[in-house]
C-alpha positions in Angstrom: 22.6 8.1 7.4 20.4 10.6 5.5 17.0 11.6 6.9 13.8 11.5 4.8 13.8 15.2 4.3 17.4 15.2 3.1 16.5 12.8 0.3 13.3 14.7 -0.6 13.7 18.4 -1.1 10.7 20.5 -1.8 11.7 20.8 -5.5 11.1 17.0 -5.8 7.5 17.2 -4.7 4.7 17.6 -7.3 1.0 17.8 -6.4 -2.0 17.1 -8.5 -0.1 15.8 -11.4 -1.9 14.3 -14.4 -1.2 10.7 -15.5 -3.1 8.5 -17.9 -1.9 5.2 -16.5 0.6 3.6 -14.1 3.4 4.1 -16.6 2.7 7.8 -16.8 2.6 8.0 -13.0 6.1 6.4 -12.7 7.4 8.6 -15.5 6.2 11.7 -13.6 8.1 10.6 -10.5 11.1 9.7 -12.6 11.1 13.1 -14.4 11.4 14.8 -11.0 14.4 12.6 -10.1 16.0 13.7 -13.4 15.1 17.3 -12.9 16.8 17.3 -9.5 20.0 15.6 -10.8 19.3 12.4 -8.9 19.2 10.0 -11.9 19.0 9.8 -15.6 16.1 8.9 -17.9 17.6 5.4 -18.1 16.7 4.9 -14.4 13.1 5.8 -15.1 13.0 3.1 -17.7 14.4 0.6 -15.2 11.6 1.5 -12.7 9.1 0.8 -15.4 10.8 -2.5 -16.4 10.7 -3.6 -12.7 6.9 -3.5 -12.7 6.6 -5.0 -16.1 8.8 -8.0 -15.0 7.6 -8.5 -11.4 4.1 -7.1 -11.4 2.6 -4.4 -9.2 4.4 -5.4 -6.0 5.5 -1.8 -5.6 1.9 -0.9 -4.5 2.7 -1.5 -0.9 -0.3 0.1 0.8 -3.8 1.3 -0.3 -3.3 4.1 -2.8 0.5 4.2 -2.5 3.2 3.0 -4.9 6.9 3.0 -4.1 8.7 3.1 -7.5 12.4 2.0 -7.6 14.9 -0.2 -9.3 18.3 -1.6 -8.5 21.3 0.7 -7.9 22.9 1.3 -11.3 25.1 3.8 -13.1 21.9 5.6 -14.0 21.7 6.8 -10.4 23.9 9.9 -9.7 23.2 10.1 -6.0 20.6 8.8 -3.6 17.4 10.8 -3.7 13.6 10.6 -3.8 10.6 12.2 -5.5 7.0 12.6 -4.5 4.0 12.8 -6.9 0.4 13.1 -5.8 -1.8 12.4 -8.8 -4.8 14.6 -9.6 -6.8 11.4 -10.3 -5.8 7.9 -9.1 -4.8 5.3 -11.6 -4.8 1.4 -11.4 -1.5 -0.5 -11.2 -3.2 -3.9 -11.4 -2.9 -4.6 -7.6 -5.6 -6.9 -6.2 -6.2 -4.9 -3.0 -4.3 -1.6 -3.0 -5.5 -0.1 -6.3 -6.1 2.7 -7.4 -2.9 4.6 -6.7 -2.9 8.4 -6.0 0.6 8.8 -4.4 3.8 7.7 -6.1 7.1 8.0 -4.3 10.2 7.2 -6.3 13.6 6.2 -4.9 16.9 6.1 -6.7 19.7 4.7 -4.5 23.4 4.2 -5.0 23.4 1.2 -2.6 21.0 -1.0 -0.6 21.5 0.4 2.9 22.2 4.1 3.1 18.5 5.1 3.0 17.2 2.6 5.6 16.4 5.3 8.2 14.5 7.4 5.7 12.4 4.3 4.6 11.6 3.7 8.3 10.4 7.3 8.7 8.2 7.0 5.5 6.7 3.7 6.6 5.7 5.2 10.0 4.2 8.2 8.3 2.1 6.1 5.9 0.9 3.8 8.7 -0.9 6.7 10.4 -4.4 7.4 8.8 -4.5 11.0 10.1 -1.1 11.7 8.5 -2.2 10.1 5.2 -5.3 12.3 5.2 -3.2 15.4 5.8 -0.9 14.5 3.0 -3.8 13.9 0.7 -5.1 17.4 1.5 -1.8 19.3 1.7 -2.1 22.4 -0.6 1.5 22.9 -1.4 4.8 21.1 -1.7 6.0 23.1 1.3 3.2 21.8 3.5 3.9 18.2 2.4 7.5 18.7 3.5 6.4 20.0 6.9 4.5 16.8 7.4 7.6 14.8 6.5 9.6 16.7 9.0 7.2 15.7 11.8 7.4 12.1 10.6 11.1 12.1 11.5 10.3 12.7 15.1 10.8 9.7 17.5 7.9 7.4 17.9 5.8 7.6 21.0 5.8 4.4 23.1 3.6 1.8 21.4 0.7 0.1 23.1 1.6 -3.3 24.6 1.0 -6.2 22.3 3.1 -9.0 23.7 1.7 -12.5 23.0 4.0 -14.3 25.4 5.4 -11.6 27.7 9.1 -11.4 26.8 9.7 -15.2 26.5 11.9 -16.5 23.8 10.0 -17.6 20.7 9.7 -21.2 19.9 10.3 -22.5 16.4 7.6 -21.7 13.8 4.9 -24.2 13.1 6.5 -25.1 9.7 10.1 -23.9 9.9 12.2 -25.5 7.2 15.6 -24.0 7.7 18.2 -24.0 10.4 16.9 -20.7 11.6 13.9 -22.5 13.1 15.8 -24.7 15.5 16.1 -22.4 18.5 18.3 -19.5 19.4 18.2 -16.4 17.2 15.8 -16.6 14.3 15.9 -14.8 11.0 12.9 -13.5 9.1 13.4 -12.2 5.5 11.4 -9.4 3.9 11.7 -9.6 0.2 11.1 -7.5 -2.9 12.3 -7.5 -6.4 15.3 -5.3 -5.8 15.9 -5.4 -2.0 16.3 -1.6 -1.7 12.8 -0.3 -1.4 9.6 -2.1 -0.6 11.3 -4.8 1.4 12.7 -2.0 3.7 9.1 -0.8 4.2 8.0 -4.2 5.3 11.1 -4.7 7.5 10.3 -1.4 9.3 6.8 -2.6 10.1 8.0 -6.0 11.1 10.6 -4.5 13.4 7.9 -2.3 15.0 5.8 -5.4 15.8 8.7 -7.3 17.2 9.6 -4.3 19.4 6.0 -4.4 20.8 6.3 -8.1 21.4 9.8 -7.7 23.1 11.1 -10.3 20.7 13.6 -8.1 18.8 16.5 -9.7 20.7 15.6 -13.1 19.4 14.7 -12.4 15.8 16.9 -10.8 13.2 15.1 -9.2 10.3 16.7 -8.7 6.8 15.5 -6.9 3.7 16.6 -8.6 0.6 15.8 -9.2 -3.1 14.2 -12.2 -4.8 17.4 -13.8 -6.1 19.3 -13.5 -2.8 16.2 -14.7 -0.8 16.3 -18.1 -2.5 19.9 -18.6 -1.3 19.2 -17.2 2.2 16.0 -19.1 2.8 17.7 -22.1 4.4 19.0 -19.8 7.2 15.6 -18.2 7.9 12.4 -19.3 9.7 10.1 -17.4 7.4 9.7 -14.9 4.5 7.3 -12.0 4.4 6.6 -10.5 1.0 4.0 -9.4 -1.6 1.8 -11.8 -3.5 3.7 -11.2 -6.7 7.1 -11.9 -5.2 5.8 -14.9 -3.4 4.8 -16.4 -6.8 8.3 -15.6 -8.1 10.0 -17.3 -5.2 8.0 -20.5 -5.4 8.8 -23.2 -2.8 11.9 -22.1 -0.9 11.6 -24.6 2.0 10.3 -22.2 4.6 6.9 -20.6 5.2 6.2 -17.6 3.0 3.5 -15.2 4.2 1.9 -12.7 1.9 1.4 -9.2 3.3 -0.9 -6.9 1.3 -0.3 -3.6 3.2 3.3 -3.2 4.1 2.6 -0.4 6.6 -0.1 -2.3 8.5 1.2 -3.6 11.9 -2.0 -5.6 12.5 -1.5 -7.6 9.3 2.1 -8.3 10.2 1.2 -9.1 13.8 -1.3 -11.7 12.5 1.3 -13.3 10.2 3.7 -13.6 13.1 1.0 -15.1 15.4 0.3 -17.7 12.7 4.0 -18.5 12.2 4.7 -18.9 15.9 1.3 -20.3 16.8 0.6 -17.7 19.5 
C-alpha cells in the first residue's frame, strides 16, 4: 500500500498559487495532477462537478479542502497534488472557510491509498505541523514534513470512557448493528474514496484510545452505498452537506465539522453511546 510521499512527489507541490475562487483553487490542484501524468483534464472537471452537486463537503478542516472524485478512466494512476494558495478563498463551508490548502487525490480504486490518507489526517490534526506547513518556504520543505508524518504515532493519552468494557447499543440505534456484539459505524462522503477515509482515520484513533476497536468496525463509504448499508450500522458520521443528502436512513447520523478533530469525534461517540 503506497505511502503518502509515494503519492505526492515534490513536483506535485505548488506554494503560494493564485486563485480567484474555489473553482480556480481546484483547477490549480487538477493542473498539477495532469502535469504529473496522474489524470486528465476530464478528472479536474469531475472534481469541480462533485462540489457543484454535493456542496463544499470536501472542506474537511479549517482552511483545508480535499478535492477528489470517483475513480474513472480519467485517472491514469493513483496520485495526489498539493496547492497552498497565496490568499485563501471561500468554498461556502459554514465553519471551515476560507481555504488556503487544497490537496487533490486521483485514485484508481477506493482502497489502495488508505494508509496515505491516515498519515495525512494525522498530520493535519497537529496544530504545530499545520503551522509549519503554512510557513514552509519550498516544496522540498513541505515534503520533509510529510515524511515525518509517516512516522508511527506516539502512544495517545488515555481517554477511555468505560475502561475496556464492551459498548452497549447506542441510544437510538435503528439497525441490526445496534443489538449487541460487534457494531459498525459508517463514515460517509460523496465518493467514498477521500474525505470519508479522513474521518474514518480520526474515528479509528478515538476508538483505539477507548480500547473499543475490537468491538466496533468502521467503514468509509459513499452516499449511495451508505443508504443500503445503514440497516447494518449503529450510526453514521459525515459532513453537514452529506447528512442532508442522506436524509432519514433509520440510524443516528452525526455531523462532524472538522474531520481531523479527535475531540469532536469523541464527543459524537459519547453522545451515541451515552457515556
